[in-house]
N, C-alpha and C positions, 0 to 999 in steps of 0.2 A: 480552492484546494491549496493547502499550505505546503510549500516546498521546504523540507527540512534538510539540514546539512549534518556533517559529522559533529558539529558543535551544538546543534539544536535538537538532534534526534533524541537524546536522553530526556531533556525536560519535556519535549512535546509528545513523545511516544512512550518511553519507558517509565516516566513519572506521571503520566496522565491517568486520571481516574476514568473508568468506563472503557468503552470500546473505541479503538482507533484502527482505521483502514490505512494501510501503507502500500502504495504502488512503487515497487523497486524497479527502476529502469536504468538504462545505460546509454551512453553516447554510441551511436552506430548500431543499436539494437532495433532492427526493422520491425519485429513484432511489437516491441514496446511502443514505437512511434505510431504504429497502426492502431493500437488499442487506446492510446492516450486521449483522443477526442471522446471516445465512449466513456472512459473513466471520469474525465472532467465533467461530462454531461450528467453522470450519476451523482457526482459531488455537488453539482448545482441543483439537481432535482431534490436531493435529500439534505440540502444545506441546513434545514431547520430541524433535522433529526438529532438524536443523541449520539450518532456515529460521527466521529471526527475523521476527516479525510486529509491524508498527507501523501506526499510523494518524495522520493529521494533518488538522486542520481548517484548510482553506485560507482560510476567512473571516478567521481570526486571523493569517494569514501570507501575505498576497497576493503580496508581493514575492518571497518565497522560492519560492512556487508558480510564479510566472512564470519565475523563474530556472531552475527545474527543467523548464520546458516544459509546465506544466500550464495549458492554456488553456480546458478544459471539464471538466465533472464528470459522472459519477464517473470516476476513474482508479485502476486497480490496477497497480502497478509492481513490478518485480523489480530490485533493485540487487545488483551483485556487486562487492565491494571498493570501494564508493563510486561506481560508475558504473551508470547505468540500462542494463539489458540487454534488457528486454522490458516492454511495457505493454499493457494493455487500456484503451480509451478509449470513453467515452460508451456508444453502443449495443452495443459489443462486450462490455460488462460485464454478462454474464448469469451466473446461478448456475452453469451448466454450464461456461462458459468460465473463470470464476474458479477453480472446482474443478480443472479441467484444468491451469491455470497453476500453481496451488499444488502439485499432485501431480507436475508436471514437475520442480520444484525441491526438494521436501522430501528427496529421497534423494541429492542431488548432493553 
């Protein structure tokens, strides 16, 4: 899983072709930390798929997060050709819903 920063978010996510999964997390976010092993396992499982897996620490990129509409955590988002097309926010971020989201896009 590629960790992007405020400096690499644009080239790695917004300028990427195809689908990109982004795990937005923050320092001190307990649900984010709890979900991280599951998300990383999915990234490993589908490493050979067309879906690119990224994560970004919003604590270090608050302005960018706000610009992307990230107002609460955790957020798991799918981008296609630089535009966000689907997202799971806060309570919707469960292991099952994240797995379903990833599996929906890995074969597109």
